[in-house]
C-alpha positions, 0 to 999 in steps of 0.5 A, a space after each residue: 648368599 650367592 645370586 643368578 648373577 649380575 646380568 640376570 634380569 630375575 627378582 632377587 630371592 636373596 634380599 628377602 632371604 637375607 632379611 629373613 637372616 637378619 632378623 635371626 642376628 646373621 650378617 648378609 652379603 650378597 653377591 653376583 658374579 659373571 656369568 656368559 660369555 664368561 667361563 666358570 673359572 671366572 664366576 669361581 674367582 668373583 666368588 673367592 674374591 668375595 668370601 676374601 673381602 668379607 674375611 679381610 674385614 669382618 672386624 669392620 662389619 663385627 663378624 667372625 672371620 671363622 664363622 663364614 656360611 655360603 649360600 647360593 640360589 640357582 647356579 650359585 
């Protein structure tokens, strides 16, 4: 799940959604990305790195690296 960004002080809605997904048997990773003063390019790099990390460590987490979905909130 892509959340608002690391510097946003708001409520972390992703935690509630991740908990609901867990009850359905899904594994969730909540990531944050850089926001202002950074550009969209840095945000995209952060998201790509997080997905790459999850794929690389899929076996460690007991998940199928070919079955990864992305969910975003707000600007995510």
